[in-house]
C-alpha positions in Angstrom: 56.4 -77.4 106.9 56.0 -77.3 103.4 52.2 -77.3 103.5 52.3 -73.4 104.9 54.8 -72.1 102.3 52.5 -73.5 99.2 49.8 -71.9 101.3 51.7 -68.7 101.2 52.5 -69.3 97.0 48.7 -69.4 96.7 48.2 -66.8 98.3 50.7 -64.6 96.5 49.3 -65.8 93.4 45.9 -64.5 93.8 47.0 -61.6 95.4 49.4 -60.7 92.2 46.2 -62.1 89.8 43.8 -60.3 91.9 46.1 -56.5 91.4 47.5 -57.4 87.4 44.2 -58.4 85.9 42.2 -55.5 85.7 45.4 -53.6 84.5 46.4 -56.2 81.5 44.8 -55.8 77.9 44.0 -59.3 76.8 42.8 -57.6 73.2 45.8 -55.5 72.7 47.5 -56.3 69.7 51.5 -57.1 69.2 53.7 -57.4 72.1 51.4 -56.3 74.7 48.6 -58.7 73.8 51.4 -61.5 73.9 53.0 -60.5 77.0 49.3 -60.3 79.0 48.8 -64.0 77.6 51.9 -65.4 78.7 51.7 -63.9 81.8 48.5 -65.2 82.6 49.6 -68.1 81.5 53.0 -68.6 84.4 50.6 -67.4 86.7 47.9 -70.2 85.8 51.2 -72.7 86.2 52.6 -71.3 89.1 48.7 -71.7 90.6 48.2 -75.5 89.2 51.8 -76.3 90.1 51.1 -75.0 94.1 47.5 -76.5 94.2 49.0 -80.0 93.3 52.0 -79.9 95.6 49.1 -79.1 98.5 46.9 -82.0 97.6 49.5 -84.4 96.8 52.3 -84.0 99.8 53.3 -87.5 100.9 51.8 -88.1 104.7 54.8 -87.4 107.5 57.2 -90.3 108.3 55.6 -89.8 111.8 53.4 -91.6 111.6 54.9 -95.1 110.1 57.1 -94.5 113.0 54.3 -94.5 115.4 53.2 -97.5 113.8 56.3 -99.6 114.1 56.1 -98.9 117.6 52.7 -100.1 118.2 52.7 -103.2 115.7 56.2 -104.0 118.3 54.9 -103.6 121.2 52.0 -106.2 120.4 54.5 -108.7 119.2 56.0 -108.8 122.4 52.9 -108.7 124.2 51.8 -111.5 122.2 55.0 -113.6 122.9 54.6 -113.0 127.0 51.5 -114.1 127.0 52.6 -117.6 125.6 
């Protein structure tokens, strides 16, 4: 479920960048240029954070549970053949 949230956040951040970058003036002086650079930095931090969370998401615990069941069922079979 979290995976979908990360993908949606990435898509929304990309859409915001697509909409805002042509309207932002990086070479503007004073407060306008500072706001533009700060806004772009925060947008890149959001994208990097969501991409990192998406790529390094831990594997689900369901696989661990099924592995334990398989291992225990193999042990029972081995004991029954002894």
